[in-house]
C-alpha positions as CSV (number, residue, x, y, z in Angstrom):
1,X,42.3,142.5,-144.7
2,X,44.6,140.2,-146.7
3,X,42.7,137.1,-148.1
4,X,44.1,133.6,-147.6
5,X,44.7,133.3,-151.3
6,X,46.8,136.5,-151.3
7,X,48.7,135.3,-148.3
8,X,49.4,132.1,-150.2
9,X,50.6,134.0,-153.3
10,X,53.0,136.0,-151.2
11,X,54.4,132.8,-149.6
12,X,54.9,131.1,-152.9
13,X,56.7,134.2,-154.3
14,X,59.5,133.6,-151.8
15,X,62.7,132.2,-153.3
16,X,62.7,128.9,-151.3
17,X,61.0,125.5,-151.2
18,X,58.5,125.3,-148.3
19,X,57.6,122.0,-146.6
20,X,53.8,121.5,-146.5
21,X,52.5,118.8,-144.2
22,X,49.0,117.8,-145.2
23,X,45.9,117.6,-143.1
24,X,42.7,115.5,-143.2
25,X,40.5,117.1,-140.5
26,X,40.2,120.2,-138.3
27,X,42.4,118.8,-135.6
28,X,45.3,117.8,-137.8
29,X,45.1,121.2,-139.6
30,X,45.1,123.0,-136.2
31,X,48.2,121.1,-135.1
32,X,50.0,121.9,-138.3
33,X,49.3,125.6,-137.8
34,X,50.3,125.4,-134.1
35,X,53.6,123.9,-135.2
36,X,54.3,127.0,-137.2
37,X,53.7,125.8,-140.8
38,X,52.5,128.7,-143.0
39,X,50.0,126.7,-145.1
40,X,48.6,123.2,-145.6
41,X,46.8,121.0,-148.0
42,X,43.6,119.0,-147.4
43,X,44.7,115.6,-148.8
44,X,42.0,113.7,-150.6
45,X,43.7,110.4,-149.8
46,X,43.8,111.3,-146.1
47,X,40.2,112.7,-146.0
48,X,38.9,109.6,-147.7
49,X,40.6,107.3,-145.2
50,X,39.6,109.4,-142.1
51,X,36.1,110.4,-143.1
52,X,34.7,107.3,-144.8
53,X,37.4,104.7,-144.0
54,X,37.9,104.0,-147.7
55,X,40.8,104.2,-150.1
56,X,41.4,107.1,-152.4
57,X,39.7,105.6,-155.4
58,X,37.1,108.1,-156.2
59,X,34.7,106.9,-153.5
60,X,34.4,110.2,-151.5
61,X,32.0,112.8,-152.9
62,X,32.3,116.6,-153.6
63,X,29.9,117.3,-150.8
64,X,31.9,115.4,-148.2
65,X,35.2,117.0,-149.3
66,X,33.6,120.5,-149.3
67,X,32.3,119.9,-145.7
68,X,35.7,118.7,-144.6
69,X,37.3,121.8,-146.1
70,X,34.8,124.1,-144.4
71,X,35.5,122.6,-141.0
72,X,39.3,122.8,-141.6
73,X,39.2,126.5,-142.7
74,X,37.0,127.4,-139.7
75,X,39.8,126.6,-137.2
76,X,43.0,127.8,-138.8
77,X,44.2,131.2,-140.1
78,X,46.8,129.8,-142.5
79,X,46.0,129.2,-146.2
80,X,44.6,125.8,-147.0
81,X,44.8,124.2,-150.5
82,X,41.9,121.8,-151.2
83,X,42.1,118.6,-153.3
84,X,39.4,119.0,-155.9
85,X,40.1,115.7,-157.6
86,X,38.8,115.8,-161.2
87,X,36.3,118.6,-160.5
88,X,33.5,116.1,-160.0
89,X,32.2,116.2,-163.5
90,X,32.3,118.3,-166.6
91,X,33.7,121.8,-167.0
92,X,30.7,123.4,-165.3
93,X,31.2,121.0,-162.4
94,X,34.8,122.2,-162.2
95,X,33.5,125.8,-162.0
96,X,31.2,124.8,-159.2
97,X,33.9,123.0,-157.4
98,X,36.3,126.0,-157.5
99,X,33.5,128.4,-156.3
100,X,32.4,126.0,-153.6
101,X,35.9,125.6,-152.3
102,X,36.3,129.4,-152.3
103,X,33.1,129.9,-150.3
104,X,34.3,127.2,-147.8
105,X,37.4,129.4,-147.2
106,X,40.0,127.5,-149.1
107,X,42.8,129.5,-150.7
108,X,43.5,127.2,-153.6
109,X,42.0,124.1,-155.3
110,X,43.8,121.3,-157.1
111,X,42.2,120.0,-160.4
112,X,43.6,117.0,-162.1
113,X,43.3,115.2,-165.5
114,X,42.5,111.7,-164.3
115,X,39.5,109.8,-165.6
116,X,36.8,109.6,-162.9
117,X,36.7,107.8,-160.6
118,X,40.3,108.9,-159.9
119,X,43.0,107.1,-158.0
120,X,45.9,108.0,-155.7
121,X,48.7,109.3,-157.9
122,X,51.2,106.7,-156.5
123,X,49.0,103.6,-157.0
124,X,48.3,101.4,-160.0
125,X,45.5,101.6,-162.5
126,X,45.5,105.3,-163.2
127,X,44.1,106.6,-166.5
128,X,43.9,110.2,-167.8
129,X,41.4,112.0,-170.0
130,X,42.2,113.1,-173.5
131,X,44.1,116.3,-174.0
132,X,41.1,118.5,-174.8
133,X,39.1,117.4,-171.7
134,X,42.2,118.0,-169.5
135,X,42.6,121.5,-171.0
136,X,38.9,122.3,-170.6
137,X,39.0,121.4,-166.9
138,X,41.8,123.8,-166.3
139,X,40.2,126.5,-168.5
140,X,37.0,126.2,-166.5
141,X,38.9,126.4,-163.2
142,X,40.8,129.5,-164.4
143,X,37.5,131.1,-165.6
144,X,35.9,130.5,-162.2
145,X,38.9,132.0,-160.5
146,X,38.7,135.1,-162.6
147,X,35.0,135.4,-161.8
148,X,36.1,135.5,-158.2
149,X,38.4,138.4,-159.0
150,X,41.5,136.1,-158.7
151,X,40.7,135.4,-155.0
152,X,41.6,131.7,-155.5
153,X,44.7,129.9,-156.8
154,X,44.4,127.1,-159.3
155,X,46.7,124.2,-158.8
156,X,46.7,122.2,-162.1
157,X,47.8,118.6,-161.9
158,X,48.6,116.0,-164.6
159,X,49.0,112.3,-164.0
160,X,50.1,111.7,-167.6
161,X,53.6,110.7,-166.6
162,X,52.6,107.2,-165.5
163,X,50.2,106.7,-168.4
164,X,51.8,108.3,-171.5
165,X,55.3,109.2,-170.3
166,X,57.1,112.3,-169.3
167,X,56.9,114.1,-172.6
168,X,53.1,114.1,-172.6
169,X,53.0,115.2,-168.9
170,X,55.2,118.1,-169.7
171,X,53.1,119.1,-172.8
172,X,50.0,119.1,-170.6
173,X,51.6,121.1,-167.8
174,X,52.8,123.7,-170.4
175,X,49.2,124.0,-171.7
176,X,48.0,124.5,-168.1
177,X,50.6,127.2,-167.6
178,X,49.5,129.0,-170.8
179,X,45.9,128.9,-169.6
180,X,46.9,130.7,-166.5
181,X,47.1,128.1,-163.8
182,X,48.8,129.5,-160.7
183,X,50.6,126.3,-159.6
184,X,51.8,123.4,-161.8
185,X,52.0,119.8,-160.5
186,X,53.3,116.9,-162.6
187,X,52.5,113.9,-160.5
188,X,54.9,111.0,-159.9
189,X,58.2,111.9,-161.7
190,X,60.5,109.0,-161.1
191,X,63.9,110.6,-160.6
192,X,65.7,113.9,-159.8
193,X,66.5,114.2,-163.5
194,X,62.8,114.1,-164.4
195,X,62.0,116.6,-161.7
196,X,64.6,119.0,-163.1
197,X,63.3,118.6,-166.7
198,X,59.8,119.4,-165.5
199,X,60.7,122.7,-163.8
200,X,63.0,123.6,-166.7
201,X,60.5,123.0,-169.4
202,X,57.3,124.3,-167.7
203,X,57.2,127.9,-166.5
204,X,55.6,128.8,-163.3
205,X,55.3,127.8,-159.6
206,X,55.8,124.1,-159.1
207,X,54.7,121.7,-156.3
208,X,56.5,118.4,-155.5
209,X,54.4,115.6,-154.0
210,X,56.5,113.4,-151.7
211,X,54.9,110.1,-150.7
212,X,57.1,107.9,-148.5
213,X,57.4,104.6,-150.4
214,X,55.9,106.2,-153.6
215,X,57.4,106.9,-157.0
216,X,59.0,110.3,-156.5
217,X,62.3,110.5,-154.5
218,X,61.9,112.2,-151.1
219,X,64.5,115.0,-151.2
220,X,65.6,117.7,-148.7
221,X,64.0,121.2,-149.2
222,X,67.3,122.7,-150.3
223,X,67.7,120.2,-153.1
224,X,64.1,120.7,-154.2
225,X,64.7,124.4,-154.3
226,X,67.7,123.8,-156.5
227,X,65.5,121.7,-158.8
228,X,63.0,124.6,-159.1
229,X,60.2,123.7,-156.7
230,X,58.5,126.3,-154.4
231,X,56.8,123.8,-152.1
232,X,56.6,120.1,-151.3
233,X,53.5,118.4,-150.1
234,X,53.8,115.5,-147.6
235,X,50.3,114.1,-148.1
236,X,50.5,111.0,-145.9
237,X,53.4,111.6,-143.4
238,X,51.3,112.8,-140.5
239,X,48.4,110.4,-141.1
240,X,50.9,107.5,-141.3
241,X,52.6,108.6,-138.1
242,X,49.2,108.9,-136.4
243,X,48.0,105.5,-137.6
244,X,51.2,103.9,-136.4
245,X,50.8,105.4,-133.0
246,X,47.2,104.2,-132.8
247,X,48.2,100.7,-134.0
248,X,51.0,100.4,-131.5
249,X,48.9,101.7,-128.6
250,X,46.2,99.2,-129.4
251,X,48.7,96.4,-129.4
252,X,49.9,97.4,-126.0
253,X,46.3,97.5,-124.7
254,X,45.4,94.2,-126.3
255,X,48.3,92.6,-124.4
256,X,46.9,93.9,-121.1
257,X,49.2,97.0,-120.8
258,X,48.7,100.7,-121.1
259,X,50.6,103.0,-123.6
260,X,51.6,105.5,-120.9
261,X,54.9,106.5,-122.7
262,X,53.1,107.0,-126.1
263,X,50.4,109.5,-125.2
264,X,50.2,113.2,-124.4
265,X,49.5,114.3,-120.9
266,X,46.0,115.5,-120.3
267,X,47.0,119.2,-120.0
268,X,48.8,119.1,-123.4
269,X,45.8,117.4,-125.0
270,X,43.4,120.1,-123.7
271,X,45.8,122.9,-124.8
272,X,46.1,121.6,-128.3
273,X,42.4,121.1,-128.8
274,X,41.6,124.5,-127.5
275,X,40.3,124.3,-123.9
276,X,42.7,126.9,-122.6
277,X,41.7,129.4,-125.3
278,X,38.0,128.7,-124.7
279,X,38.4,129.4,-120.9
280,X,40.3,132.6,-121.6
281,X,37.6,133.8,-124.1
282,X,34.9,132.8,-121.6
283,X,36.1,135.4,-119.2
284,X,34.8,138.2,-121.4
285,X,31.2,137.2,-120.4
286,X,31.6,136.6,-116.7
287,X,30.1,139.5,-114.9
288,X,32.1,141.3,-112.2
289,X,28.9,141.2,-110.2
290,X,29.2,137.5,-109.8
């Protein structure tokens, strides 16, 4: 049986750029899979907002993220990449994070070089650790992956572009590649030219992170492929769409109306959640004698 990490490796070996909508809970992950997307990402920004109602400023814990990842992986059969933030401590904490995410069913984990508590990559106030600590985090993640016989992909992220400039970010990503990271992620390049330089100077599989209204230009998949990216994360697109729908529906209800034209019919709602599948499975245990 092919593991989720091996499935993800095969997907990322394809010569194209895949769109990757990001999830924040089991239901959003299920809907992504039902829509035909081949893998997804558990966004720390979105999980923090949905689970604890707080901004992505290092407030959510390892245990809460792990629990959310476990719930997500339990309901989908597509690979899930988990946001592991800074690894939640020193190098040994990074190892624990990688192994914990693997046990929860995640196919890959992202480890970054921000100072804890970290911040969303497209917001102000970011700081990164010194070079050696950044390297040690990725080295620990790769070591944990190897102890798992490679059954986990390490997504190594640097936020140095916003703090020390593009040259430093490229240097760090190059070191991460040499250490054996499976996926490289230089956060928040500010132009197509910068994106092209990153993929040209750093060998390996690259992820683009596209935040509407953020620092990096939101480009079509064909253009991202030309620039050297294998997949593009949309960390907040679905959450933003859902929040807008909730806000607009509440406004209608507050004015005395009902958002009839903005909601799913009840049968669609049941089908997406899984009622129909449950009823079908239930038939296995209904005795003919009844």
